[in-house]
C-alpha positions in Angstrom: -2.7 2.3 20.2 0.0 1.9 22.9 3.7 3.5 22.3 4.9 -0.5 21.7 2.8 -1.4 19.1 3.0 1.6 17.0 6.7 1.2 17.7 6.8 -2.1 15.7 4.4 -0.7 13.6 7.3 1.6 12.7 9.9 -0.7 12.8 7.7 -3.0 9.8 7.6 0.9 7.5 4.5 1.9 8.6 3.9 5.7 9.2 1.0 7.7 10.5 -1.0 8.8 7.1 0.8 6.4 5.1 -1.8 5.3 2.5 -1.2 3.0 -0.5 -3.8 1.5 -3.7 -6.1 -1.2 -2.7 -7.7 -1.3 -6.4 -6.0 -4.9 -6.7 -6.5 -6.7 -3.8 -10.5 -5.6 -4.0 -10.7 -6.6 -8.2 -9.2 -9.8 -7.2 -11.4 -11.0 -4.3 -14.4 -9.5 -6.3 -13.5 -11.4 -8.7 -14.0 -14.7 -6.8 -17.3 -12.9 -5.4 -16.4 -12.2 -1.6 -16.6 -7.9 -2.0 -13.9 -5.5 -0.2 -15.9 -3.5 2.3 -14.7 -0.7 3.6 -13.2 -1.1 7.1 -11.4 -3.6 5.2 -10.1 -0.9 2.7 -8.9 2.0 4.9 -6.5 -0.7 6.8 -5.4 -2.1 3.9 -5.1 1.1 2.6 -2.5 1.9 6.0 -0.6 -1.2 7.0 -1.7 -3.2 3.2 1.6 -4.8 1.8 3.8 -4.4 5.7 5.4 -7.6 7.6 5.8 -7.0 11.4 8.0 -9.1 13.7 6.8 -9.3 16.7 9.2 -11.3 18.9 12.3 -9.0 18.5 14.1 -11.6 16.6 13.6 -14.4 18.9 11.0 -17.1 16.3 9.3 -19.9 17.4 10.2 -21.7 20.7 10.1 -17.5 22.4 7.3 -18.3 24.2 4.8 -15.9 22.2 2.1 -17.2 20.8 3.0 -14.8 17.6 5.8 -14.0 16.0 4.1 -12.0 12.9 1.9 -11.0 11.3 1.5 -9.6 7.8 -1.3 -7.7 6.2 -1.9 -8.6 2.5 -5.1 -10.5 1.6 -4.0 -12.3 -1.3 -1.5 -15.0 1.4 -5.4 -15.8 2.4 -6.4 -16.2 -1.8 -6.7 -19.9 -1.7 -9.2 -19.8 1.3 -11.0 -17.1 1.0 -14.3 -18.7 -0.9 -14.2 -21.1 1.8 -13.3 -19.9 5.6 -13.6 -16.2 5.4 -17.6 -16.9 3.8 -18.6 -19.3 6.3 -16.6 -17.0 9.0 -19.1 -14.2 7.7 -22.1 -16.6 8.2 -21.1 -17.5 10.9 -20.4 -14.1 12.6 -23.2 -12.4 10.7 -20.7 -9.5 9.0 -18.8 -10.1 6.1 -15.4 -10.7 7.0 -12.5 -9.8 4.3 -9.1 -11.2 4.7 -6.6 -9.3 5.7 -3.0 -10.9 6.1 -2.1 -14.1 8.4 0.4 -14.7 11.8 2.5 -16.7 12.1 4.0 -17.4 8.0 0.4 -19.0 7.6 0.0 -20.5 10.9 -3.3 -18.6 10.8 -5.6 -16.2 8.9 -6.9 -13.0 9.6 -10.1 -11.5 8.9 -11.4 -8.1 9.0 -15.7 -7.4 9.6 -17.1 -4.0 8.5 -17.3 -2.8 12.1 -13.3 -3.2 12.0 -13.6 -6.2 14.7 -10.9 -8.2 13.3 -10.5 -11.9 13.7 -8.1 -15.1 13.4 -9.4 -17.7 11.0 -8.4 -21.3 11.0 -9.9 -24.4 11.9 -11.8 -22.0 13.9 -12.8 -18.6 14.7 -11.7 -16.6 17.0 -11.2 -12.0 17.6 -9.0 -10.2 18.9 -11.4 -7.4 19.3 -12.0 -3.9 17.1 -9.3 -1.5 15.3 -6.7 -0.2 17.1 -7.6 -2.7 20.2 -7.1 -5.2 17.6 -3.4 -4.1 17.2 -2.6 -4.1 20.8 -3.8 -7.4 21.4 -1.7 -9.1 18.4 1.0 -6.6 19.2 1.3 -7.6 23.8 0.6 -11.9 22.1 -2.8 -11.8 23.9 -5.1 -15.1 22.6 -8.3 -14.1 20.9 -11.2 -14.9 22.2 -13.0 -18.3 20.7 -16.2 -17.6 19.3 -18.3 -20.6 20.4 
């Protein structure tokens, strides 16, 4: 990760070696048939429950596409079966919800190879970790999947 990405993540409460339990999330989604894979479990264990401000307080209207992202799969609960199952079919991999951007404007999903997707009406990719975090923090636009 870049120094700027690390700065933003630390400001949001992350630290190297951080780990929280993902059991409640795993159990909640398993009940719907959406299984948490190892990559999502590792990511959520390290970053879960944190919200990251990407604007330095500038907020909407700052010219940035991404103002914030939050790592909590439950934010996508209502859309899990519909959007994430469809996303997984489209990319040919299991995609598990990991959070949202801009307080629900769109959702974030991750496949078992750590590729991070922007999931909304369409699907786009920020690429695999750790570059995906750099792309979010740097306000890079994800590449739409056709």
